[in-house]
C-alpha positions as CSV (number, residue, x, y, z in Angstrom):
1,X,0.0,0.0,0.1
2,X,1.2,3.6,-0.7
3,X,1.2,6.3,1.8
4,X,-0.5,9.6,1.1
5,X,-0.5,12.9,3.2
6,X,-3.7,15.0,3.0
7,X,-3.3,18.5,4.2
8,X,-6.5,20.4,4.9
9,X,-7.2,24.1,5.4
10,X,-10.7,24.8,7.0
11,X,-12.9,27.4,5.5
12,X,-13.4,30.5,7.9
13,X,-17.1,29.8,7.7
14,X,-16.9,25.9,8.3
15,X,-18.5,26.4,11.7
16,X,-19.7,29.0,14.2
17,X,-18.3,27.6,17.5
18,X,-15.0,25.4,17.8
19,X,-17.0,22.8,19.6
20,X,-19.1,22.3,16.3
21,X,-15.8,21.1,14.8
22,X,-16.0,17.8,16.7
23,X,-19.4,17.0,15.2
24,X,-18.1,17.9,11.7
25,X,-15.0,15.8,12.1
26,X,-17.1,12.8,13.1
27,X,-19.3,13.2,10.1
28,X,-16.4,13.4,7.7
29,X,-14.7,10.4,9.3
30,X,-17.8,8.4,9.2
31,X,-18.5,9.2,5.5
32,X,-14.9,8.2,4.5
33,X,-15.0,4.9,6.5
34,X,-18.4,4.1,4.7
35,X,-17.3,5.2,1.1
36,X,-13.5,4.6,1.1
37,X,-13.0,1.1,2.4
38,X,-9.6,1.0,0.9
39,X,-8.2,3.9,2.9
40,X,-6.5,3.2,6.1
41,X,-6.1,6.1,8.5
42,X,-2.8,6.1,10.1
43,X,-2.6,9.3,12.0
44,X,-4.1,12.8,12.0
45,X,-2.6,16.0,13.5
46,X,-3.8,19.5,14.3
47,X,-1.3,22.1,12.9
48,X,-0.5,25.7,13.5
49,X,0.2,27.2,10.1
50,X,-1.0,27.5,6.7
51,X,-2.9,24.1,7.1
52,X,-5.2,23.2,10.1
53,X,-5.0,19.4,9.7
54,X,-2.6,16.8,8.3
55,X,-3.9,13.2,7.8
56,X,-1.6,10.4,7.0
57,X,-3.4,7.5,5.1
58,X,-2.4,4.3,3.3
59,X,-4.3,3.0,0.2
60,X,-3.6,0.6,-2.7
61,X,-5.7,2.7,-5.1
62,X,-5.1,6.5,-5.4
63,X,-8.7,6.9,-6.5
64,X,-9.8,5.9,-2.9
65,X,-7.6,8.7,-1.6
66,X,-8.9,11.1,-4.1
67,X,-12.5,10.4,-2.9
68,X,-11.5,10.8,0.8
69,X,-10.0,14.2,-0.1
70,X,-13.2,15.1,-1.9
71,X,-15.2,14.1,1.2
72,X,-13.1,16.3,3.3
73,X,-13.6,19.3,1.0
74,X,-17.5,18.8,0.9
75,X,-18.3,17.7,4.3
76,X,-15.4,19.3,6.1
77,X,-15.7,22.6,4.3
78,X,-11.9,22.7,3.7
79,X,-9.6,23.0,0.8
80,X,-7.0,20.2,0.6
81,X,-3.6,19.3,-0.9
82,X,-2.9,15.5,-1.3
83,X,0.5,14.2,-2.1
84,X,2.2,10.7,-2.1
85,X,4.8,10.1,0.8
86,X,7.7,7.7,0.5
87,X,9.2,6.3,3.6
88,X,12.7,7.8,4.2
89,X,14.6,4.5,4.0
90,X,12.9,3.5,0.8
91,X,13.6,7.0,-0.7
92,X,17.4,6.6,0.2
93,X,17.7,3.2,-1.0
94,X,16.3,4.2,-4.5
95,X,18.9,6.7,-5.1
């Protein structure tokens, strides 16, 4: 399986109260679990900077990751950047 990084930037009008973010995050996670069965969530982090969230996922099919990113955009009211990630040792060995 390949590893992907999904960087998300929440829309300023995504929610009115920060407490509402929990509900929105659960909705997004449930939708991805249901519709993107080939995506394995490895880790998520809250960020301070240009992006608000980084998700590390694995999938055998990039189309599953694309679908997950679109769900984040639609239901999470966010813009995303998605990129493949190569484990450091595999990268170095390939040089």
